[in-house]
DSSP file (Angstrom, degrees, kcal/mol; ACC not computed):
  #  RESIDUE AA STRUCTURE BP1 BP2  ACC     N-H-->O    O-->H-N    N-H-->O    O-->H-N    TCO  KAPPA ALPHA  PHI   PSI    X-CA   Y-CA   Z-CA
    1    1 A M              0   0    0      0, 0.0     2,-0.5     0, 0.0    22,-0.2   0.000 360.0 360.0 360.0 146.9   30.0   32.9  -12.4
    2    2 A Y  E     -A   22   0A   0     20,-2.4    20,-2.8    22,-0.1     2,-0.3  -0.950 360.0-142.5-113.9 123.9   29.9   34.0  -16.1
    3    3 A K  E     +A   21   0A   0     -2,-0.5    62,-1.3    60,-0.4     2,-0.3  -0.667  41.1 126.0 -88.1 144.8   33.2   35.4  -17.7
    4    4 A G  E     -b   65   0B   0     16,-2.4     2,-0.3    -2,-0.3    62,-0.2  -0.954  45.7-113.7-173.7-170.6   32.9   38.2  -20.1
    5    5 A S  E     -b   66   0B   0     60,-1.9    62,-3.1    -2,-0.3     2,-0.3  -0.991  15.3-144.1-149.4 150.6   33.9   41.6  -21.1
    6    6 A C  E     +b   67   0B   0     -2,-0.3     2,-0.3    13,-0.2    62,-0.2  -0.846  21.0 171.8-111.1 146.4   32.2   45.0  -21.4
    7    7 A F  E     -b   68   0B   0     60,-2.2    62,-2.6    -2,-0.3     2,-0.3  -0.989   9.6-173.8-150.4 157.8   32.8   47.7  -24.0
    8    8 A T        -     0   0    0     -2,-0.3    62,-0.1    60,-0.2    60,-0.0  -0.980  25.7-142.0-148.0 154.2   31.3   51.0  -25.1
    9    9 A N        +     0   0    0     60,-0.5     2,-0.6    -2,-0.3    61,-0.1   0.244  67.9 116.2-100.6  11.6   32.0   53.4  -28.0
   10   10 A L    >   -     0   0    0     59,-0.2     3,-1.7     1,-0.2     4,-0.4  -0.728  60.5-149.1 -81.0 120.4   31.4   56.4  -25.8
   11   11 A D  G >  S+     0   0    0     -2,-0.6     3,-1.1     1,-0.3     4,-0.3   0.845  93.5  60.6 -60.0 -37.6   34.7   58.4  -25.5
   12   12 A D  G 3  S+     0   0    0      1,-0.2    -1,-0.3     2,-0.1     3,-0.1   0.695 110.6  41.2 -64.3 -16.6   33.9   59.7  -22.0
   13   13 A F  G X  S+     0   0    0     -3,-1.7     3,-1.6     1,-0.1    -1,-0.2   0.379  81.9 103.0-113.4   2.3   33.8   56.1  -20.7
   14   14 A K  T <  S+     0   0    0     -3,-1.1    -2,-0.1    -4,-0.4    -1,-0.1   0.766  83.4  48.9 -59.9 -29.0   36.8   54.6  -22.6
   15   15 A R  T 3  S+     0   0    0     -4,-0.3    -1,-0.3    -3,-0.1     2,-0.2   0.441  86.5 109.5 -94.6   1.8   39.1   54.6  -19.6
   16   16 A C    <   -     0   0    0     -3,-1.6     2,-0.5     1,-0.0    -3,-0.0  -0.464  66.6-131.7 -71.6 144.8   36.6   53.0  -17.2
   17   17 A E        -     0   0    0     -2,-0.2    18,-2.7     0, 0.0    19,-0.3  -0.894  25.9-162.6 -98.0 131.4   37.3   49.5  -16.0
   18   18 A W        -     0   0    0     -2,-0.5    16,-0.1    16,-0.2   -12,-0.1  -0.784  28.4 -85.3-115.3 154.2   34.2   47.3  -16.4
   19   19 A P        -     0   0    0      0, 0.0   -13,-0.2     0, 0.0    -1,-0.1  -0.203  26.3-165.5 -60.2 151.2   33.5   43.9  -14.7
   20   20 A E  S    S+     0   0    0      1,-0.1   -16,-2.4   -15,-0.1     2,-0.4   0.364  73.8  53.1-114.6  -4.7   34.8   40.7  -16.3
   21   21 A E  E     -A    3   0A   0    -18,-0.2     2,-0.4   -20,-0.0   -18,-0.2  -0.997  64.8-167.7-136.2 142.5   32.7   38.3  -14.2
   22   22 A F  E     -A    2   0A   0    -20,-2.8   -20,-2.4    -2,-0.4     0, 0.0  -0.944  27.0-139.0-129.5 145.2   29.0   38.3  -13.7
   23   23 A V  S    S-     0   0    0     -2,-0.4    -1,-0.1     1,-0.3     0, 0.0   0.895  97.6  -2.5 -70.9 -36.6   26.7   36.4  -11.3
   24   24 A F  S    S-     0   0    0    -22,-0.1    -1,-0.3    -3,-0.1   -22,-0.1  -0.977  97.9 -81.0-143.6 155.6   24.3   35.9  -14.1
   25   25 A P        -     0   0    0      0, 0.0    21,-0.0     0, 0.0   -22,-0.0  -0.352  53.0-117.4 -59.7 131.4   24.4   37.1  -17.8
   26   26 A P        -     0   0    0      0, 0.0     2,-0.3     0, 0.0     3,-0.0  -0.349  25.6-138.0 -68.5 152.4   23.2   40.6  -18.0
   27   27 A R    >   -     0   0    0      1,-0.1     3,-2.5     4,-0.1    16,-0.3  -0.756  32.6 -84.6-110.3 159.4   20.0   41.5  -20.0
   28   28 A I  T 3  S+     0   0    0     -2,-0.3    16,-0.2     1,-0.3     3,-0.1  -0.338 120.2  29.7 -61.3 135.5   19.3   44.3  -22.3
   29   29 A G  T 3  S+     0   0    0     14,-2.6    -1,-0.3     1,-0.4    15,-0.1   0.131  91.5 121.3  97.2 -18.7   18.2   47.3  -20.1
   30   30 A D    <   -     0   0    0     -3,-2.5    13,-3.1    12,-0.1    -1,-0.4  -0.342  60.0-126.3 -69.0 157.4   20.3   46.2  -17.0
   31   31 A R  E     -C   42   0B   0     11,-0.2     2,-0.4    -3,-0.1    11,-0.2  -0.875  16.9-158.2-107.1 145.9   22.8   48.6  -15.7
   32   32 A V  E     -C   41   0B   0      9,-3.0     9,-2.4    -2,-0.4     2,-0.3  -0.971   8.5-145.9-125.5 134.5   26.4   47.8  -15.1
   33   33 A Q  E     -C   40   0B   0     -2,-0.4     7,-0.2     7,-0.2     5,-0.0  -0.729  23.4-110.6-100.5 147.5   28.6   49.8  -12.8
   34   34 A S    >   -     0   0    0      5,-3.0     3,-1.8    -2,-0.3   -16,-0.2  -0.283  36.1-105.5 -71.2 166.9   32.4   50.4  -13.4
   35   35 A I  T 3  S+     0   0    0    -18,-2.7   -17,-0.1     1,-0.3    -1,-0.1   0.860 122.9  49.5 -67.8 -34.7   34.8   48.6  -11.0
   36   36 A D  T 3  S-     0   0    0    -19,-0.3    -1,-0.3     1,-0.1    -2,-0.1   0.438 110.0-125.9 -84.7   4.8   35.5   51.8   -9.1
   37   37 A G  S <  S+     0   0    0     -3,-1.8    -2,-0.1     2,-0.1    -1,-0.1   0.559  80.6 111.1  66.3  11.5   31.7   52.5   -8.8
   38   38 A S  S    S+     0   0    0      1,-0.1     2,-0.3    -5,-0.0    -1,-0.1   0.713  73.4  36.5 -87.3 -26.6   32.0   56.0  -10.2
   39   39 A R        -     0   0    0    -26,-0.0    -5,-3.0     2,-0.0     2,-0.4  -0.903  60.1-168.4-132.4 157.0   30.2   55.4  -13.6
   40   40 A E  E     +C   33   0B   0     -2,-0.3     2,-0.3    -7,-0.2    -7,-0.2  -0.993   6.3 179.8-146.2 135.1   27.2   53.4  -14.7
   41   41 A L  E     -C   32   0B   0     -9,-2.4    -9,-3.0    -2,-0.4     2,-0.3  -0.899  27.4-108.6-134.0 166.8   25.9   52.5  -18.2
   42   42 A K  E     -CD  31  70B   0     28,-3.3    28,-2.3    -2,-0.3     2,-0.4  -0.695  29.4-116.4 -94.0 142.9   23.0   50.4  -19.7
   43   43 A V  E     + D   0  69B   0    -13,-3.1   -14,-2.6    -2,-0.3    26,-0.2  -0.681  35.2 169.9 -77.3 128.6   23.4   47.1  -21.4
   44   44 A I  E     +     0   0B   0     24,-3.2     2,-0.3    -2,-0.4    25,-0.2   0.531  65.4  10.3-116.8 -11.4   22.3   47.5  -25.0
   45   45 A S  E     - D   0  68B   0     23,-1.1    23,-2.2   -18,-0.1     2,-0.4  -0.949  54.2-160.9-160.2 147.0   23.5   44.1  -26.5
   46   46 A V  E     - D   0  67B   0     -2,-0.3     2,-0.4    21,-0.2    21,-0.2  -0.997  12.6-170.6-130.1 126.4   24.8   40.7  -25.1
   47   47 A T  E     - D   0  66B   0     19,-2.7    19,-3.0    -2,-0.4     2,-0.5  -0.967  16.9-139.5-119.4 133.8   26.7   38.4  -27.5
   48   48 A H  E     + D   0  65B   0     -2,-0.4     2,-0.3    17,-0.2    17,-0.2  -0.824  33.7 172.0 -94.1 128.2   27.6   34.9  -26.4
   49   49 A V  E     - D   0  64B   0     15,-2.2    15,-2.7    -2,-0.5     2,-0.4  -0.810  34.2-124.4-131.4 165.0   31.1   34.1  -27.7
   50   50 A M  E     - D   0  63B   0     -2,-0.3     2,-0.3    13,-0.2    11,-0.0  -0.970  31.4-166.0-114.2 133.9   33.8   31.4  -27.4
   51   51 A R  E     - D   0  62B   0     11,-3.0    11,-2.2    -2,-0.4     2,-0.4  -0.831  21.6-114.7-117.1 154.0   37.3   32.6  -26.2
   52   52 A K  E     - D   0  61B   0     -2,-0.3     2,-1.1     9,-0.2     9,-0.2  -0.767  21.0-135.4 -90.5 135.2   40.6   30.9  -26.2
   53   53 A D    >   -     0   0    0      7,-2.9     3,-1.3    -2,-0.4     6,-0.3  -0.787  20.7-172.7 -92.3 100.2   42.1   30.2  -22.8
   54   54 A L  T 3  S+     0   0    0     -2,-1.1    -1,-0.2     1,-0.3     5,-0.1   0.660  80.4  62.2 -74.6 -17.8   45.7   31.4  -23.4
   55   55 A S  T 3  S+     0   0    0     -3,-0.1     2,-0.5     3,-0.0    -1,-0.3   0.561  88.9  85.0 -84.0  -8.2   46.9   30.1  -20.0
   56   56 A D  S X  S-     0   0    0     -3,-1.3     3,-2.9     4,-0.2    -3,-0.0  -0.828  79.9-139.1 -93.6 122.4   46.0   26.5  -21.2
   57   57 A S  T 3  S+     0   0    0     -2,-0.5    -1,-0.1     1,-0.3    -3,-0.0   0.774 105.0  47.7 -55.5 -26.2   48.8   24.9  -23.2
   58   58 A E  T 3  S-     0   0    0     -5,-0.1    -1,-0.3    -3,-0.0    -4,-0.1   0.388 106.0-129.1 -95.9   2.3   46.2   23.5  -25.7
   59   59 A H    <   -     0   0    0     -3,-2.9    -5,-0.1    -6,-0.3    -2,-0.1   0.844  36.7-170.8  54.5  39.7   44.4   26.8  -26.0
   60   60 A R        -     0   0    0     -7,-0.2    -7,-2.9    -8,-0.1     2,-0.3  -0.156  17.9-119.4 -59.1 157.0   41.0   25.3  -25.3
   61   61 A R  E     - D   0  52B   0     -9,-0.2    -9,-0.2   -11,-0.0    -1,-0.1  -0.710  26.6-170.8 -97.0 151.8   38.0   27.5  -25.8
   62   62 A Y  E     - D   0  51B   0    -11,-2.2   -11,-3.0    -2,-0.3     2,-0.1  -0.980  29.4-101.8-139.1 153.0   35.4   28.5  -23.1
   63   63 A P  E     + D   0  50B   0      0, 0.0   -60,-0.4     0, 0.0     2,-0.3  -0.464  48.2 157.7 -75.5 146.4   32.0   30.3  -23.4
   64   64 A A  E     - D   0  49B   0    -15,-2.7   -15,-2.2    -2,-0.1     2,-0.4  -0.892  31.7-119.7-149.9 175.9   31.9   33.9  -22.4
   65   65 A I  E     -bD   4  48B   0    -62,-1.3   -60,-1.9    -2,-0.3     2,-0.5  -0.960   7.9-151.7-128.8 152.3   29.7   37.0  -23.1
   66   66 A R  E     -bD   5  47B   0    -19,-3.0   -19,-2.7    -2,-0.4     2,-0.6  -0.987  18.3-162.8-123.8 121.1   30.5   40.4  -24.6
   67   67 A V  E     -bD   6  46B   0    -62,-3.1   -60,-2.2    -2,-0.5     2,-0.5  -0.920   6.6-151.6-116.6 121.2   28.4   43.1  -23.3
   68   68 A E  E     -bD   7  45B   0    -23,-2.2   -24,-3.2    -2,-0.6   -23,-1.1  -0.797  14.5-160.5 -94.9 130.3   27.9   46.4  -25.0
   69   69 A L  E     + D   0  43B   0    -62,-2.6   -60,-0.5    -2,-0.5     2,-0.3  -0.759  19.2 152.2-114.1 147.8   27.2   49.4  -22.9
   70   70 A H  E       D   0  42B   0    -28,-2.3   -28,-3.3    -2,-0.3   -62,-0.0  -0.912 360.0 360.0-158.4 178.5   25.6   52.9  -23.7
   71   71 A H              0   0    0     -2,-0.3   -28,-0.1   -30,-0.2    -2,-0.0   0.475 360.0 360.0 -63.4 360.0   23.6   55.6  -21.9
């Protein structure tokens, strides 16, 4: 599993909850469905990032992806 986060700048979709784990990294053009299944948007960019693990006392970093969604 790949950890990550989805975001969009579309106001109508700001309150949607999006997946935070992926079976494989999404590719540009793939579609991502909201957690409740009611909305769907297209991946327009994927950025590979390093995040801090705040549950770890040493705050080690782990790889993740940041997925931008749009129509």
